[in-house]
C-alpha positions in Angstrom: -23.2 -5.0 -3.2 -21.7 -7.0 -0.4 -22.4 -10.7 0.5 -22.5 -12.1 4.0 -20.2 -15.1 3.4 -20.2 -16.0 7.1 -22.0 -14.3 10.1 -19.0 -12.1 10.8 -17.8 -11.2 7.3 -19.3 -9.0 4.6 -17.5 -9.5 1.2 -17.4 -7.3 -1.9 -15.1 -9.8 -3.7 -16.6 -11.7 -6.7 -13.2 -13.5 -7.1 -12.5 -15.3 -3.8 -10.7 -18.6 -3.2 -11.6 -20.9 -0.3 -8.4 -20.3 1.6 -8.9 -16.5 1.6 -12.5 -16.9 2.6 -11.6 -19.2 5.5 -8.8 -16.9 6.7 -11.2 -13.9 6.7 -13.8 -16.0 8.6 -11.2 -16.9 11.2 -10.2 -13.3 11.8 -13.9 -12.2 11.8 -14.6 -14.7 14.6 -12.3 -13.1 17.1 -14.4 -11.9 20.0 -13.4 -8.2 19.8 -13.9 -7.9 16.0 -17.3 -6.1 15.8 -19.7 -5.6 14.2 -18.2 -7.4 11.2 -15.1 -7.7 9.0 -15.3 -6.1 5.6 -13.6 -8.0 2.8 -12.6 -5.8 -0.2 -12.8 -6.9 -3.9 -9.1 -7.4 -4.1 -8.9 -9.8 -1.1 -6.3 -12.5 -1.1 -4.4 -14.7 1.4 -2.2 -12.8 3.8 -0.2 -13.5 7.0 -2.6 -13.9 9.8 -5.2 -11.6 8.4 -6.4 -11.3 4.8 -4.9 -8.7 2.5 -7.8 -6.6 1.4 -9.7 -6.6 4.7 -11.1 -3.9 7.0 -11.0 -5.1 10.6 -12.9 -3.1 13.2 -11.9 -4.0 16.7 -13.2 -2.9 20.1 -10.5 -2.0 22.7 -7.9 -4.3 21.0 -5.6 -4.4 17.9 -4.0 -7.3 16.1 -0.6 -6.0 15.0 -0.3 -8.5 12.1 -3.7 -7.2 10.8 -2.1 -3.9 10.0 0.7 -5.7 8.1 4.4 -5.5 8.3 4.8 -2.7 5.8 3.1 -0.2 8.2 1.7 2.9 6.3 2.2 1.4 2.9 0.3 3.4 0.3 0.3 5.6 -2.8 0.9 9.2 -3.9 0.1 10.7 -7.3 0.7 14.1 -8.8 -1.1 15.5 -11.9 1.2 17.6 -14.1 0.7 20.1 -16.9 2.0 17.9 -19.7 0.4 15.5 -22.1 1.5 12.1 -23.3 2.6 13.5 -26.7 4.8 16.1 -25.0 6.5 13.5 -22.8 7.3 11.3 -25.7 8.5 14.2 -27.9 10.9 15.4 -25.2 13.2 12.4 -25.6 13.6 8.7 -25.2 11.4 7.3 -22.4 14.3 5.1 -21.4 16.2 8.2 -20.5 13.3 9.3 -18.2 13.2 5.9 -16.6 16.9 5.9 -16.0 16.7 9.4 -14.6 14.2 8.2 -12.0 16.3 5.1 -11.2 19.4 7.3 -10.6 17.5 9.4 -8.1 15.5 6.8 -6.3 17.2 3.6 -5.0 15.1 0.6 -5.9 15.0 -3.1 -4.8 14.9 -4.7 -1.4 17.8 -3.8 0.9 19.0 -0.9 -1.4 19.2 2.5 0.4 20.6 5.9 -0.1 24.4 6.5 -0.2 24.0 10.2 0.6 21.1 12.1 2.2 19.6 15.0 0.2 18.6 18.3 1.8 14.9 17.5 1.4 15.4 14.1 3.0 17.3 15.6 5.9 14.5 18.0 6.6 12.1 15.0 6.8 14.5 13.0 8.8 14.9 15.8 11.4 11.2 16.0 11.8 10.9 12.3 12.3 13.7 12.3 14.8 11.8 14.9 16.8 8.5 12.9 16.5 9.8 9.6 17.9 7.3 8.9 20.6 8.8 6.3 23.0 12.1 5.7 24.8 15.2 5.6 22.8 15.2 6.3 19.0 14.2 4.5 15.8 17.8 3.3 15.8 16.7 0.5 18.1 14.9 -1.0 15.2 17.1 0.0 12.2 20.3 2.0 12.6 20.2 2.9 8.9 16.6 4.1 8.8 17.7 7.6 7.7 19.3 6.0 4.6 16.0 4.2 3.9 13.9 7.4 3.5 13.4 8.1 -0.2 13.8 4.5 -1.3 11.3 2.3 -3.1 11.9 -1.3 -2.1 10.9 -4.3 -4.2 7.8 -6.6 -4.7 4.8 -4.7 -5.9 6.2 -1.3 -5.1 6.5 0.9 -8.2 7.0 4.4 -9.6 5.1 5.2 -12.8 4.7 7.9 -15.3 1.1 7.5 -16.4 -1.6 9.3 -18.3 -5.4 9.7 -17.8 -8.2 9.6 -20.3 -7.4 13.1 -21.4 -3.8 12.2 -22.0 -2.7 14.3 -19.0 0.4 12.9 -17.4 0.6 11.9 -13.8 3.5 10.7 -11.6 2.3 7.8 -9.4 4.2 5.7 -6.9 3.6 3.0 -4.3 5.7 2.2 -1.3 5.7 2.2 2.5 7.8 2.4 5.7 10.6 0.2 4.4 12.9 -1.9 6.7 12.3 0.3 9.8 8.5 -0.1 9.6 8.9 -3.9 9.1 11.1 -4.1 12.2 8.6 -2.1 14.3 5.8 -4.4 13.1 7.6 -7.6 13.7 8.6 -6.4 17.2 5.0 -5.8 18.2 3.7 -8.9 16.6 6.1 -10.9 18.7 5.1 -8.8 21.8 1.4 -9.7 21.2 2.3 -13.4 20.8 4.3 -13.2 24.1 1.3 -11.6 25.8 -1.0 -14.4 24.5 1.4 -17.0 25.8 1.7 -15.3 29.2 -2.0 -15.3 29.8 -2.7 -18.8 28.2 -4.8 -17.3 25.4 -5.6 -19.9 22.7 -5.5 -18.4 19.3 -6.7 -19.9 16.0 -3.5 -18.5 14.4 -0.5 -17.1 16.2 -0.6 -14.1 13.8 -3.9 -13.1 15.3 -2.3 -12.3 18.6 -3.6 -9.0 19.9 -2.8 -6.1 22.3 -5.5 -4.8 24.7 -6.3 -1.1 25.1 -5.1 0.3 28.4 -1.9 -1.7 28.5 1.7 -0.5 28.2 2.2 -2.8 25.2 -0.8 -1.4 23.4 0.2 2.2 24.0 3.8 1.6 22.8 2.5 -0.1 19.6 0.0 2.7 18.8 2.7 5.4 19.3 5.3 3.6 17.1 2.7 2.6 14.6 1.8 6.2 14.1 5.5 7.2 13.7 5.9 4.5 11.1 2.9 5.8 9.2 4.4 9.3 9.2 7.7 7.7 8.0 5.8 6.1 5.1 4.2 9.4 4.2 7.6 11.2 4.2 9.2 8.4 2.2 6.6 8.7 -0.5 6.9 12.5 -0.5 10.7 12.3 -0.8 10.5 9.9 -3.7 7.9 12.0 -5.5 10.1 15.0 -5.2 12.9 13.0 -6.9 10.6 11.6 -9.5 9.3 15.1 -10.4 12.9 16.3 -10.6 13.6 13.5 -13.2 10.5 14.5 -15.1 11.5 18.2 -15.1 14.9 17.3 -16.4 13.3 15.2 -19.2 11.0 18.1 -20.1 13.5 20.9 -19.6 11.1 22.9 -17.3 9.7 22.7 -13.8 6.7 20.5 -13.0 3.4 22.3 -12.2 1.7 20.2 -9.5 -1.9 20.7 -10.5 -3.2 18.1 -8.0 -1.6 15.8 -5.4 -3.2 12.8 -3.7 -1.7 10.7 -0.9 -3.3 7.7 0.9 -2.3 4.8 3.1 -3.5 1.3 2.7 -1.8 -0.5 5.6 -3.1 1.7 8.4 -4.8 1.8 11.8 -6.7 4.6 13.5 -9.5 5.2 15.9 -12.7 6.1 14.1 -16.4 6.4 14.8 -18.7 4.0 13.0 -22.2 2.7 13.6 -22.6 4.7 16.8 -19.3 3.5 18.5 -15.6 4.3 18.6 -13.6 1.5 17.1 -10.0 0.8 16.0 -10.1 0.4 12.2 -7.3 -1.6 10.7 -7.2 -1.5 6.9 -4.8 -4.2 5.7 -4.7 -3.6 2.0 -7.6 -1.1 1.9 -7.9 2.7 1.6 -10.2 5.0 3.5 -13.0 6.2 1.3 -15.2 8.6 3.2 -17.7 10.7 1.2 -15.5 12.9 -1.1 -12.1 11.4 -0.1 -9.7 11.3 -3.0 -8.0 7.9 -3.3 -5.7 5.9 -5.5 -6.3 2.3 -6.6 -3.4 0.9 -8.7 -3.8 -2.1 -11.0 -0.9 -4.4 -11.6 2.3 -3.9 -13.7 1.1 -3.0 -17.2 -2.6 -2.5 -16.4 -4.8 0.5 -15.6 -4.9 2.4 -12.3 -7.6 4.6 -10.9 -8.0 8.0 -9.2 -11.2 7.6 -7.2 -13.6 9.5 -4.9 -15.0 7.8 -1.9 -18.8 7.2 -1.4 -18.6 6.7 2.4 -20.2 3.2 2.4 -21.0 2.6 6.0 -21.0 -1.2 5.8 -17.4 -1.0 4.5 -16.4 1.4 7.3 -15.8 4.0 4.7 -13.3 1.8 2.8 -12.3 0.6 -0.7 -9.8 -1.8 -2.3 -6.1 -0.9 -2.6 -5.3 -2.6 -5.9 -5.9 -5.6 -8.0 -5.0 -8.3 -5.4 -3.0 -11.4 -6.2 -4.6 -14.4 -7.8 -1.3 -16.4 -8.0 1.3 -16.5 -5.3 4.8 -15.3 -6.4 6.0 -19.0 -6.5 3.0 -20.1 -8.6 3.3 -17.1 -10.9 7.0 -18.0 -11.6 6.0 -21.5 -12.5 3.1 -20.5 -14.8 4.4 -17.4 -16.6 7.6 -16.6 -18.6 9.7 -13.6 -19.4 8.1 -13.6 -22.8 4.7 -13.5 -21.3 5.7 -10.4 -19.4 7.2 -8.7 -22.5 3.9 -9.3 -24.3 1.9 -7.7 -21.4 4.2 -4.7 -21.3 4.2 -3.8 -25.0 4.2 0.0 -25.4 5.4 0.7 -21.8 9.0 1.6 -21.0 10.3 -0.7 -18.2 13.5 -2.5 -17.2 13.3 -5.9 -19.0 14.2 -8.4 -16.3 13.2 -11.9 -15.3 13.0 -10.6 -11.8 9.5 -9.2 -12.5 7.8 -12.3 -13.8 5.9 -12.7 -10.5 4.6 -9.2 -11.0 3.0 -10.0 -14.4 -0.6 -8.7 -14.7 -2.0 -12.2 -15.1 -0.7 -13.0 -11.6 -3.3 -10.5 -10.3 -7.1 -10.3 -10.3 -8.7 -8.4 -13.2 -8.6 -4.8 -12.1 -11.7 -4.0 -14.1 -13.6 -6.7 -12.2 -12.2 -5.3 -8.9 -13.4 -1.9 -9.8 -16.9 -3.2 -10.8 -17.1 -4.9 -7.4 -16.2 -1.6 -5.8 -18.9 0.4 -7.5 -20.8 1.1 -4.3 -17.5 2.1 -2.5 -15.9 4.6 -4.8 -16.6 6.7 -8.0 -13.9 6.6 -10.7 -12.6 10.1 -11.5 -9.7 9.1 -13.8 -8.4 6.0 -15.4 -4.6 5.9 -15.8 -2.5 3.9 -18.2 1.3 3.6 -17.8 3.9 5.2 -20.0 7.0 4.4 -17.8 7.2 1.7 -15.1 10.0 1.6 -12.5 10.3 -1.4 -10.1 12.9 -3.0 -7.9 14.0 -6.6 -7.9 
């Protein structure tokens, strides 16, 4: 159950440091945030607004509260195979390498060639661009970005549920082009605040007001970036399933597919009024909504069903949430610590992933316990193969 930590913030987080609490309180105090900010169990310090927060706003939006990876989220596909069948088909390292050959990973790494399926998605996105010019104004190579993973906490996993049924599961967003779009509109909002002498508690809480040209352009390009993120995940999933089919020697049967954003803004009706709902590190969890909540590298992830909790604005956490910053994690943990945490999971052994060690994140079991009135757990997934970028 939530706790009112300050008048404007309801929190579901049992693990919450003072800096994160203060940041959420500052965002919640903005005059157009109403009726309250909802802080998810995985909440941790972010840029401007807290990661793991649901921010309802009346006739205004804070671009930084959506995050710079617009549309970031997850997709998962349930297959016909079991863990034993995957392991019996050949070395798991071969499967991992097959995925890595098909999907460019790591920050700044993009496609050398564009596949037929990617071209279809690119053409649709070109036709959907909503404002003057093209997406090239933000990133001339955005077409090469579609179907690429990135770095940080983005991942591709082959994982299995409690019945040993195998799923393909991945996490990524709108890549460089989404970041550029977000940064542009954050700077626009800051320029507007300066123009009208608006004093802000944090420059990254600069906002755009409904009915202005700046607001309309942001919403249009935000929605395009969210569509790019969806297409990016769909393209990567196609390639991941192709690698899985090659490993198994037969086509994948997609028995179930789930796709959800967790850096996302849309207009929704809550508590008798229309509001802009910005979920920065949170998923939508209306009654019956299928959702995905990943843990950290090496821990469990969850397939969930929303309960439609009104106080959360029909929302739920998006993952484990960091407990240590990347810098702090690199000081505290070693490559050997990571190897111990990843025993039994096929992954690329690299010091680059030390800051992604499970111990750098909150305990996903506690996060899920805190979220018990937000979602129902349908499946618990444990990794077989993990693919990440540097």
